[in-house]
HTML snippet that shows the backbone in 3Dmol.js (N, CA, C, O; Angstrom):
<script src="https://3Dmol.org/build/3Dmol-min.js"></script>
<div id="view" style="width:600px;height:400px;position:relative"></div>
<script>
const pdb = `
ATOM      1  N   MET A   1       0.753  -1.105  -0.302  1.00  0.00           N
ATOM      2  CA  MET A   1       0.399   0.030  -0.146  1.00  0.00           C
ATOM      3  C   MET A   1       0.668   1.129  -0.677  1.00  0.00           C
ATOM      4  O   MET A   1       1.485   0.993  -1.587  1.00  0.00           O
ATOM      5  N   ASP A   2       0.331   2.189  -0.506  1.00  0.00           N
ATOM      6  CA  ASP A   2       1.270   3.189  -1.069  1.00  0.00           C
ATOM      7  C   ASP A   2       1.186   4.689  -0.071  1.00  0.00           C
ATOM      8  O   ASP A   2       0.434   4.419   0.866  1.00  0.00           O
ATOM      9  N   VAL A   3       1.489   5.572   0.004  1.00  0.00           N
ATOM     10  CA  VAL A   3       1.033   6.439   1.402  1.00  0.00           C
ATOM     11  C   VAL A   3      -0.080   7.137   0.647  1.00  0.00           C
ATOM     12  O   VAL A   3      -0.903   7.466   1.501  1.00  0.00           O
ATOM     13  N   ALA A   4      -0.589   7.607  -0.834  1.00  0.00           N
ATOM     14  CA  ALA A   4      -1.724   8.077  -0.905  1.00  0.00           C
ATOM     15  C   ALA A   4      -2.889   7.105  -0.554  1.00  0.00           C
ATOM     16  O   ALA A   4      -4.005   7.600  -0.395  1.00  0.00           O
ATOM     17  N   GLY A   5      -2.706   5.659  -0.410  1.00  0.00           N
ATOM     18  CA  GLY A   5      -4.318   4.764  -0.056  1.00  0.00           C
ATOM     19  C   GLY A   5      -3.864   4.692   1.173  1.00  0.00           C
ATOM     20  O   GLY A   5      -4.918   4.656   1.807  1.00  0.00           O
ATOM     21  N   PHE A   6      -2.901   4.640   2.044  1.00  0.00           N
ATOM     22  CA  PHE A   6      -2.951   4.876   3.138  1.00  0.00           C
ATOM     23  C   PHE A   6      -3.897   6.031   4.251  1.00  0.00           C
ATOM     24  O   PHE A   6      -4.407   5.859   5.358  1.00  0.00           O
ATOM     25  N   MET A   7      -3.813   7.246   3.314  1.00  0.00           N
ATOM     26  CA  MET A   7      -4.296   8.431   3.585  1.00  0.00           C
ATOM     27  C   MET A   7      -5.728   8.468   3.213  1.00  0.00           C
ATOM     28  O   MET A   7      -6.517   8.895   4.057  1.00  0.00           O
ATOM     29  N   LYS A   8      -6.175   8.070   2.042  1.00  0.00           N
ATOM     30  CA  LYS A   8      -7.292   7.686   1.586  1.00  0.00           C
ATOM     31  C   LYS A   8      -8.079   7.206   2.857  1.00  0.00           C
ATOM     32  O   LYS A   8      -8.895   7.858   3.509  1.00  0.00           O
ATOM     33  N   GLY A   9      -7.572   5.688   3.099  1.00  0.00           N
ATOM     34  CA  GLY A   9      -8.152   5.077   4.289  1.00  0.00           C
ATOM     35  C   GLY A   9      -8.685   6.099   5.430  1.00  0.00           C
ATOM     36  O   GLY A   9      -9.741   6.350   6.009  1.00  0.00           O
ATOM     37  N   LEU A  10      -7.130   6.609   5.415  1.00  0.00           N
ATOM     38  CA  LEU A  10      -7.145   7.506   6.936  1.00  0.00           C
ATOM     39  C   LEU A  10      -8.718   8.214   7.008  1.00  0.00           C
ATOM     40  O   LEU A  10      -9.607   7.842   7.774  1.00  0.00           O
ATOM     41  N   PHE A  11      -8.800   9.106   6.208  1.00  0.00           N
ATOM     42  CA  PHE A  11      -9.571  10.009   5.812  1.00  0.00           C
ATOM     43  C   PHE A  11     -10.772   9.692   6.040  1.00  0.00           C
ATOM     44  O   PHE A  11     -11.534  10.498   6.574  1.00  0.00           O
ATOM     45  N   ALA A  12     -11.148   8.508   5.693  1.00  0.00           N
ATOM     46  CA  ALA A  12     -12.414   7.686   5.048  1.00  0.00           C
ATOM     47  C   ALA A  12     -12.886   7.044   6.400  1.00  0.00           C
ATOM     48  O   ALA A  12     -13.766   6.185   6.447  1.00  0.00           O
ATOM     49  N   TRP A  13     -12.206   7.549   7.523  1.00  0.00           N
ATOM     50  CA  TRP A  13     -12.679   7.062   8.505  1.00  0.00           C
ATOM     51  C   TRP A  13     -12.776   8.270   9.403  1.00  0.00           C
ATOM     52  O   TRP A  13     -13.091   8.105  10.582  1.00  0.00           O
ATOM     53  N   GLY A  14     -12.512   9.544   8.898  1.00  0.00           N
ATOM     54  CA  GLY A  14     -12.522  10.791   9.726  1.00  0.00           C
ATOM     55  C   GLY A  14     -13.590  11.223   9.930  1.00  0.00           C
ATOM     56  O   GLY A  14     -13.480  12.448   9.974  1.00  0.00           O
ATOM     57  N   PRO A  15     -15.028  10.793  10.154  1.00  0.00           N
ATOM     58  CA  PRO A  15     -15.594  11.369  11.288  1.00  0.00           C
ATOM     59  C   PRO A  15     -15.654  10.132  12.680  1.00  0.00           C
ATOM     60  O   PRO A  15     -16.324  10.416  13.673  1.00  0.00           O
ATOM     61  N   VAL A  16     -14.992   8.959  12.616  1.00  0.00           N
ATOM     62  CA  VAL A  16     -15.317   8.281  13.266  1.00  0.00           C
ATOM     63  C   VAL A  16     -14.099   8.657  14.514  1.00  0.00           C
ATOM     64  O   VAL A  16     -14.178   8.645  15.742  1.00  0.00           O
ATOM     65  N   TRP A  17     -12.719   9.060  13.362  1.00  0.00           N
ATOM     66  CA  TRP A  17     -11.515   9.954  14.388  1.00  0.00           C
ATOM     67  C   TRP A  17     -12.268  11.043  15.084  1.00  0.00           C
ATOM     68  O   TRP A  17     -12.345  10.855  16.298  1.00  0.00           O
ATOM     69  N   PHE A  18     -12.888  12.216  14.609  1.00  0.00           N
ATOM     70  CA  PHE A  18     -13.675  13.001  15.045  1.00  0.00           C
ATOM     71  C   PHE A  18     -14.368  13.077  16.322  1.00  0.00           C
ATOM     72  O   PHE A  18     -14.242  14.022  17.101  1.00  0.00           O
ATOM     73  N   GLY A  19     -15.243  11.863  16.555  1.00  0.00           N
ATOM     74  CA  GLY A  19     -16.367  11.364  17.473  1.00  0.00           C
ATOM     75  C   GLY A  19     -15.550  11.464  18.557  1.00  0.00           C
ATOM     76  O   GLY A  19     -15.689  12.159  19.563  1.00  0.00           O
ATOM     77  N   LEU A  20     -14.040  10.135  18.035  1.00  0.00           N
ATOM     78  CA  LEU A  20     -12.859  10.025  19.432  1.00  0.00           C
ATOM     79  C   LEU A  20     -12.196  11.005  19.583  1.00  0.00           C
ATOM     80  O   LEU A  20     -12.173  11.492  20.714  1.00  0.00           O
ATOM     81  N   GLY A  21     -11.736  11.384  18.942  1.00  0.00           N
ATOM     82  CA  GLY A  21     -10.646  12.557  19.587  1.00  0.00           C
ATOM     83  C   GLY A  21     -11.578  14.115  19.703  1.00  0.00           C
ATOM     84  O   GLY A  21     -10.835  14.991  20.145  1.00  0.00           O
ATOM     85  N   PHE A  22     -12.787  14.556  19.454  1.00  0.00           N
ATOM     86  CA  PHE A  22     -12.861  16.134  19.677  1.00  0.00           C
ATOM     87  C   PHE A  22     -14.319  15.941  20.603  1.00  0.00           C
ATOM     88  O   PHE A  22     -14.674  16.728  21.480  1.00  0.00           O
ATOM     89  N   VAL A  23     -15.086  14.667  20.174  1.00  0.00           N
ATOM     90  CA  VAL A  23     -16.757  14.816  20.540  1.00  0.00           C
ATOM     91  C   VAL A  23     -16.744  14.391  22.392  1.00  0.00           C
ATOM     92  O   VAL A  23     -17.407  14.863  23.316  1.00  0.00           O
ATOM     93  N   ALA A  24     -15.388  13.015  22.359  1.00  0.00           N
ATOM     94  CA  ALA A  24     -15.521  12.244  23.259  1.00  0.00           C
ATOM     95  C   ALA A  24     -15.050  13.387  24.581  1.00  0.00           C
ATOM     96  O   ALA A  24     -15.756  13.609  25.565  1.00  0.00           O
ATOM     97  N   PRO A  25     -13.937  13.905  24.357  1.00  0.00           N
ATOM     98  CA  PRO A  25     -13.209  14.714  25.490  1.00  0.00           C
ATOM     99  C   PRO A  25     -14.047  15.829  25.645  1.00  0.00           C
ATOM    100  O   PRO A  25     -14.170  16.255  26.793  1.00  0.00           O
ATOM    101  N   VAL A  26     -14.722  16.460  24.631  1.00  0.00           N
ATOM    102  CA  VAL A  26     -15.803  17.212  24.942  1.00  0.00           C
ATOM    103  C   VAL A  26     -16.923  17.259  25.746  1.00  0.00           C
ATOM    104  O   VAL A  26     -17.203  18.198  26.491  1.00  0.00           O
ATOM    105  N   LEU A  27     -17.782  15.903  25.548  1.00  0.00           N
ATOM    106  CA  LEU A  27     -18.550  15.966  26.521  1.00  0.00           C
ATOM    107  C   LEU A  27     -17.869  15.191  27.988  1.00  0.00           C
ATOM    108  O   LEU A  27     -18.572  14.835  28.934  1.00  0.00           O
ATOM    109  N   ALA A  28     -16.849  15.082  27.945  1.00  0.00           N
ATOM    110  CA  ALA A  28     -16.629  14.431  29.335  1.00  0.00           C
ATOM    111  C   ALA A  28     -16.202  15.096  30.231  1.00  0.00           C
ATOM    112  O   ALA A  28     -16.097  14.751  31.408  1.00  0.00           O
ATOM    113  N   GLN A  29     -15.707  16.858  29.407  1.00  0.00           N
ATOM    114  CA  GLN A  29     -15.216  17.648  30.572  1.00  0.00           C
ATOM    115  C   GLN A  29     -16.779  18.165  30.573  1.00  0.00           C
ATOM    116  O   GLN A  29     -17.241  18.286  31.708  1.00  0.00           O
ATOM    117  N   SER A  30     -17.528  18.438  29.660  1.00  0.00           N
ATOM    118  CA  SER A  30     -19.472  18.861  29.899  1.00  0.00           C
ATOM    119  C   SER A  30     -19.684  18.587  31.443  1.00  0.00           C
ATOM    120  O   SER A  30     -19.830  19.418  32.340  1.00  0.00           O
ATOM    121  N   LEU A  31     -19.663  17.256  31.518  1.00  0.00           N
ATOM    122  CA  LEU A  31     -20.306  16.100  32.281  1.00  0.00           C
ATOM    123  C   LEU A  31     -19.460  16.387  33.474  1.00  0.00           C
ATOM    124  O   LEU A  31     -20.013  16.045  34.519  1.00  0.00           O
ATOM    125  N   ASP A  32     -18.103  16.995  33.644  1.00  0.00           N
ATOM    126  CA  ASP A  32     -17.533  17.355  35.161  1.00  0.00           C
ATOM    127  C   ASP A  32     -17.941  18.668  35.210  1.00  0.00           C
ATOM    128  O   ASP A  32     -18.448  18.954  36.295  1.00  0.00           O
ATOM    129  N   ALA A  33     -17.898  19.541  34.432  1.00  0.00           N
ATOM    130  CA  ALA A  33     -18.193  20.638  34.207  1.00  0.00           C
ATOM    131  C   ALA A  33     -19.582  20.907  35.213  1.00  0.00           C
ATOM    132  O   ALA A  33     -19.568  21.747  36.112  1.00  0.00           O
ATOM    133  N   VAL A  34     -20.660  20.126  34.928  1.00  0.00           N
ATOM    134  CA  VAL A  34     -21.734  20.704  35.126  1.00  0.00           C
ATOM    135  C   VAL A  34     -22.401  19.184  36.733  1.00  0.00           C
ATOM    136  O   VAL A  34     -23.519  19.018  37.221  1.00  0.00           O
ATOM    137  N   ALA A  35     -21.305  18.586  36.959  1.00  0.00           N
ATOM    138  CA  ALA A  35     -20.935  17.668  38.059  1.00  0.00           C
ATOM    139  C   ALA A  35     -22.227  16.370  37.955  1.00  0.00           C
ATOM    140  O   ALA A  35     -22.961  15.920  38.835  1.00  0.00           O
ATOM    141  N   LEU A  36     -22.140  16.128  36.884  1.00  0.00           N
ATOM    142  CA  LEU A  36     -22.867  15.029  36.389  1.00  0.00           C
ATOM    143  C   LEU A  36     -22.893  13.682  36.233  1.00  0.00           C
ATOM    144  O   LEU A  36     -23.417  13.302  35.186  1.00  0.00           O
ATOM    145  N   ASP A  37     -22.402  12.694  37.107  1.00  0.00           N
ATOM    146  CA  ASP A  37     -22.032  11.508  36.789  1.00  0.00           C
ATOM    147  C   ASP A  37     -22.734  10.721  35.299  1.00  0.00           C
ATOM    148  O   ASP A  37     -23.834  10.948  34.796  1.00  0.00           O
ATOM    149  N   ALA A  38     -21.691   9.769  34.851  1.00  0.00           N
ATOM    150  CA  ALA A  38     -22.062   9.197  33.458  1.00  0.00           C
ATOM    151  C   ALA A  38     -22.771   7.698  34.195  1.00  0.00           C
ATOM    152  O   ALA A  38     -22.325   6.970  35.082  1.00  0.00           O
ATOM    153  N   PRO A  39     -24.374   7.612  33.189  1.00  0.00           N
ATOM    154  CA  PRO A  39     -24.462   6.460  33.486  1.00  0.00           C
ATOM    155  C   PRO A  39     -23.760   5.389  33.345  1.00  0.00           C
ATOM    156  O   PRO A  39     -22.602   5.468  32.934  1.00  0.00           O
ATOM    157  N   LEU A  40     -24.382   4.103  33.685  1.00  0.00           N
ATOM    158  CA  LEU A  40     -23.700   2.582  33.572  1.00  0.00           C
ATOM    159  C   LEU A  40     -22.921   2.557  34.475  1.00  0.00           C
ATOM    160  O   LEU A  40     -22.605   1.441  34.886  1.00  0.00           O
ATOM    161  N   GLY A  41     -22.235   3.930  35.217  1.00  0.00           N
ATOM    162  CA  GLY A  41     -21.143   3.242  36.356  1.00  0.00           C
ATOM    163  C   GLY A  41     -19.655   3.812  35.636  1.00  0.00           C
ATOM    164  O   GLY A  41     -18.609   4.029  36.247  1.00  0.00           O
ATOM    165  N   LEU A  42     -19.923   3.998  34.004  1.00  0.00           N
ATOM    166  CA  LEU A  42     -18.942   4.670  33.624  1.00  0.00           C
ATOM    167  C   LEU A  42     -18.390   6.019  34.113  1.00  0.00           C
ATOM    168  O   LEU A  42     -19.104   6.925  34.543  1.00  0.00           O
ATOM    169  N   SER A  43     -16.770   6.077  33.986  1.00  0.00           N
ATOM    170  CA  SER A  43     -16.111   7.514  33.837  1.00  0.00           C
ATOM    171  C   SER A  43     -17.146   8.184  33.509  1.00  0.00           C
ATOM    172  O   SER A  43     -18.325   7.830  33.489  1.00  0.00           O
ATOM    173  N   SER A  44     -16.460   9.605  33.135  1.00  0.00           N
ATOM    174  CA  SER A  44     -17.251  10.749  32.261  1.00  0.00           C
ATOM    175  C   SER A  44     -16.632  10.061  31.146  1.00  0.00           C
ATOM    176  O   SER A  44     -17.271   9.587  30.207  1.00  0.00           O
ATOM    177  N   LEU A  45     -15.076  10.006  31.302  1.00  0.00           N
ATOM    178  CA  LEU A  45     -14.439  10.183  29.713  1.00  0.00           C
ATOM    179  C   LEU A  45     -15.276   8.759  29.185  1.00  0.00           C
ATOM    180  O   LEU A  45     -16.227   8.862  28.411  1.00  0.00           O
ATOM    181  N   GLN A  46     -14.959   7.866  29.530  1.00  0.00           N
ATOM    182  CA  GLN A  46     -15.384   6.446  28.858  1.00  0.00           C
ATOM    183  C   GLN A  46     -16.934   6.660  28.506  1.00  0.00           C
ATOM    184  O   GLN A  46     -17.446   5.722  27.895  1.00  0.00           O
ATOM    185  N   PHE A  47     -17.591   7.536  28.743  1.00  0.00           N
ATOM    186  CA  PHE A  47     -19.090   7.311  28.347  1.00  0.00           C
ATOM    187  C   PHE A  47     -18.535   8.560  27.436  1.00  0.00           C
ATOM    188  O   PHE A  47     -18.246   7.652  26.657  1.00  0.00           O
ATOM    189  N   GLY A  48     -18.213   9.460  26.942  1.00  0.00           N
ATOM    190  CA  GLY A  48     -17.586  10.486  26.376  1.00  0.00           C
ATOM    191  C   GLY A  48     -17.179   9.259  24.959  1.00  0.00           C
ATOM    192  O   GLY A  48     -18.057   8.967  24.147  1.00  0.00           O
ATOM    193  N   LEU A  49     -15.722   8.649  24.863  1.00  0.00           N
ATOM    194  CA  LEU A  49     -15.825   7.842  24.239  1.00  0.00           C
ATOM    195  C   LEU A  49     -17.262   6.841  23.929  1.00  0.00           C
ATOM    196  O   LEU A  49     -17.471   6.832  22.716  1.00  0.00           O
ATOM    197  N   VAL A  50     -18.057   6.198  24.523  1.00  0.00           N
ATOM    198  CA  VAL A  50     -18.968   5.128  23.431  1.00  0.00           C
ATOM    199  C   VAL A  50     -19.655   6.051  22.963  1.00  0.00           C
ATOM    200  O   VAL A  50     -20.009   5.805  21.810  1.00  0.00           O
ATOM    201  N   VAL A  51     -20.189   7.530  23.561  1.00  0.00           N
ATOM    202  CA  VAL A  51     -21.372   8.155  22.626  1.00  0.00           C
ATOM    203  C   VAL A  51     -20.410   8.851  21.123  1.00  0.00           C
ATOM    204  O   VAL A  51     -20.999   9.006  20.053  1.00  0.00           O
ATOM    205  N   GLY A  52     -18.985   9.187  21.273  1.00  0.00           N
ATOM    206  CA  GLY A  52     -18.314   9.861  20.338  1.00  0.00           C
ATOM    207  C   GLY A  52     -17.685   8.663  19.128  1.00  0.00           C
ATOM    208  O   GLY A  52     -17.383   9.039  17.996  1.00  0.00           O
ATOM    209  N   LEU A  53     -17.574   7.469  19.485  1.00  0.00           N
ATOM    210  CA  LEU A  53     -17.806   6.258  18.524  1.00  0.00           C
ATOM    211  C   LEU A  53     -19.035   6.461  18.143  1.00  0.00           C
ATOM    212  O   LEU A  53     -19.259   7.296  17.266  1.00  0.00           O
ATOM    213  N   VAL A  54     -19.908   5.843  18.643  1.00  0.00           N
ATOM    214  CA  VAL A  54     -21.465   5.601  18.042  1.00  0.00           C
ATOM    215  C   VAL A  54     -21.643   6.987  17.133  1.00  0.00           C
ATOM    216  O   VAL A  54     -21.855   7.057  15.922  1.00  0.00           O
ATOM    217  N   LEU A  55     -21.519   7.863  17.917  1.00  0.00           N
ATOM    218  CA  LEU A  55     -21.831   9.160  16.309  1.00  0.00           C
ATOM    219  C   LEU A  55     -21.148   9.173  15.567  1.00  0.00           C
ATOM    220  O   LEU A  55     -21.655   9.239  14.447  1.00  0.00           O
ATOM    221  N   GLY A  56     -19.443   9.117  15.622  1.00  0.00           N
ATOM    222  CA  GLY A  56     -18.635   8.591  14.332  1.00  0.00           C
ATOM    223  C   GLY A  56     -19.047   7.772  13.553  1.00  0.00           C
ATOM    224  O   GLY A  56     -19.211   8.004  12.355  1.00  0.00           O
ATOM    225  N   CYS A  57     -19.348   6.358  14.282  1.00  0.00           N
ATOM    226  CA  CYS A  57     -19.763   5.631  12.833  1.00  0.00           C
ATOM    227  C   CYS A  57     -20.875   6.122  12.283  1.00  0.00           C
ATOM    228  O   CYS A  57     -20.953   6.461  11.102  1.00  0.00           O
ATOM    229  N   VAL A  58     -21.731   6.182  13.053  1.00  0.00           N
ATOM    230  CA  VAL A  58     -23.227   6.932  12.634  1.00  0.00           C
ATOM    231  C   VAL A  58     -23.402   7.426  11.376  1.00  0.00           C
ATOM    232  O   VAL A  58     -24.021   6.946  10.427  1.00  0.00           O
ATOM    233  N   ALA A  59     -22.506   8.899  11.521  1.00  0.00           N
ATOM    234  CA  ALA A  59     -22.010   9.631  10.920  1.00  0.00           C
ATOM    235  C   ALA A  59     -21.173   9.180   9.476  1.00  0.00           C
ATOM    236  O   ALA A  59     -21.241   9.579   8.313  1.00  0.00           O
ATOM    237  N   ARG A  60     -20.472   8.291  10.074  1.00  0.00           N
ATOM    238  CA  ARG A  60     -19.542   7.669   8.574  1.00  0.00           C
ATOM    239  C   ARG A  60     -20.700   6.671   7.886  1.00  0.00           C
ATOM    240  O   ARG A  60     -20.748   6.627   6.657  1.00  0.00           O
ATOM    241  N   TRP A  61     -21.551   5.941   8.613  1.00  0.00           N
ATOM    242  CA  TRP A  61     -22.305   5.293   7.555  1.00  0.00           C
ATOM    243  C   TRP A  61     -23.395   5.855   6.879  1.00  0.00           C
ATOM    244  O   TRP A  61     -24.061   5.206   6.074  1.00  0.00           O
ATOM    245  N   ARG A  62     -23.646   7.201   7.202  1.00  0.00           N
ATOM    246  CA  ARG A  62     -24.857   8.123   7.025  1.00  0.00           C
ATOM    247  C   ARG A  62     -24.141   9.239   5.642  1.00  0.00           C
ATOM    248  O   ARG A  62     -24.573   9.671   4.573  1.00  0.00           O
ATOM    249  N   GLY A  63     -23.207   9.323   6.201  1.00  0.00           N
ATOM    250  CA  GLY A  63     -21.890   9.976   5.265  1.00  0.00           C
ATOM    251  C   GLY A  63     -22.471  11.333   5.429  1.00  0.00           C
ATOM    252  O   GLY A  63     -22.578  12.058   4.439  1.00  0.00           O
ATOM    253  N   ARG A  64     -22.821  11.697   6.499  1.00  0.00           N
ATOM    254  CA  ARG A  64     -23.116  13.229   6.971  1.00  0.00           C
ATOM    255  C   ARG A  64     -23.721  13.483   8.567  1.00  0.00           C
ATOM    256  O   ARG A  64     -24.534  12.704   9.065  1.00  0.00           O
ATOM    257  N   TRP A  65     -23.228  14.619   9.241  1.00  0.00           N
ATOM    258  CA  TRP A  65     -23.579  14.691  10.796  1.00  0.00           C
ATOM    259  C   TRP A  65     -25.130  14.820  10.975  1.00  0.00           C
ATOM    260  O   TRP A  65     -25.841  14.130  11.705  1.00  0.00           O
ATOM    261  N   VAL A  66     -25.491  15.812  10.185  1.00  0.00           N
ATOM    262  CA  VAL A  66     -26.808  15.806  10.234  1.00  0.00           C
ATOM    263  C   VAL A  66     -27.701  14.778   9.611  1.00  0.00           C
ATOM    264  O   VAL A  66     -28.923  14.873   9.721  1.00  0.00           O
TER     265      VAL A  66
END
`;
const viewer = $3Dmol.createViewer("view");
viewer.addModel(pdb, "pdb");
viewer.setStyle({}, {cartoon: {color: "spectrum"}});
viewer.zoomTo();
viewer.render();
</script>
């Protein structure tokens, strides 16, 4: 696999990377800022990662965020 093919594959999963790298920490910090506990006994970061992963996968599958 060449570099262009690798980059194309990496960017195809962009919504998932965005969900894990941006949505998850923002959600975790928001939960901590308003002193809410994450459901299911998860830490706020774990909950943010789950939500970010799900939203990113849905966005990739649908082809758009909204």
